[in-house]
C-alpha positions in Angstrom: 16.8 37.4 -15.3 15.5 35.4 -18.3 11.9 34.3 -18.3 12.7 30.6 -18.6 14.6 30.6 -15.3 11.5 31.9 -13.5 9.5 29.1 -15.1 12.0 26.5 -14.0 12.0 27.8 -10.5 8.2 27.7 -10.4 8.2 24.1 -11.7 10.8 23.1 -9.1 8.7 24.8 -6.4 5.5 23.0 -7.5 7.3 19.6 -7.5 8.6 20.3 -4.0 5.1 21.0 -2.8 4.0 17.7 -4.2 6.8 15.8 -2.6 6.2 17.6 0.8 2.5 16.7 0.6 3.3 13.1 -0.2 5.8 12.8 2.7 3.1 14.3 5.0 0.5 11.8 3.8 2.9 8.8 4.3 3.8 10.0 7.8 0.1 10.4 8.6 -0.7 6.9 7.4 2.3 5.5 9.4 1.3 7.4 12.6 -2.2 6.1 12.3 -0.7 2.6 12.0 -2.4 2.0 8.6 -0.8 -0.4 6.2 0.0 1.3 2.9 -1.1 -1.2 0.3 -0.7 0.9 -2.9 0.5 4.1 -4.2 -3.1 5.0 -5.1 -3.9 4.9 -1.4 -1.2 7.6 -0.8 -2.4 9.6 -3.7 -6.0 9.6 -2.4 -4.8 10.8 1.1 -2.8 13.6 -0.5 -5.7 14.7 -2.6 -8.1 14.6 0.3 -5.8 16.5 2.7 -4.2 19.1 0.5 -6.1 19.0 -2.8 -2.8 18.5 -4.7 -2.8 16.1 -7.6 0.2 13.8 -7.4 1.1 11.2 -10.0 1.8 7.6 -9.2 5.5 8.1 -10.3 5.9 11.0 -7.8 4.2 9.0 -5.0 6.4 5.9 -5.6 9.6 8.0 -5.8 8.8 9.8 -2.6 8.0 6.6 -0.7 11.3 5.1 -1.9 13.5 8.2 -1.5 12.7 10.5 1.5 10.5 8.0 3.3 12.9 5.1 2.9 10.3 2.5 2.2 10.9 -0.7 0.3 8.1 -2.6 -1.4 7.5 -5.3 -4.0 4.6 -6.8 -5.8 2.7 -9.6 -4.0 2.7 -12.8 -5.8 -0.4 -15.0 -6.0 0.1 -18.5 -4.7 -2.0 -21.6 -4.8 -4.0 -22.3 -1.6 -2.4 -25.1 0.3 -4.8 -25.5 3.2 -7.4 -28.1 3.9 -10.5 -28.0 1.7 -13.9 -28.2 3.2 -14.3 -31.7 1.8 -11.2 -33.0 3.6 -12.3 -31.3 6.8 -15.7 -32.9 6.7 -14.3 -36.3 5.8 -11.8 -36.2 8.6 -14.6 -35.2 11.1 -16.8 -38.1 9.9 -13.9 -40.5 10.2 -13.2 -39.3 13.7 -16.9 -39.7 14.7 -17.0 -43.2 13.2 -13.8 -44.2 15.1 -15.3 -42.8 18.4 -18.5 -44.8 17.9 -16.5 -48.0 17.2 -14.3 -47.4 20.3 -17.2 -46.3 22.6 
């Protein structure tokens, strides 16, 4: 058997180890009911549990493929709630109305 075939098989085996470690980390996070906020979080869990270095690309591909996860970037939006000023003004107005009525 040529030497390059052995090298290819070793590389495929190493990649499968990384994929298996990533799947185990994702399953662990899901079982612990922890939200997965980033691929870096999965990478950190894999590194802590198994000591295997996984790239972001492998982590994302594993989460999409074998784990069947879907995700997208969160968009920043403008805050549309009441500001502190409007809350204070509303409270002062309500107090003044109560004083006038009472």
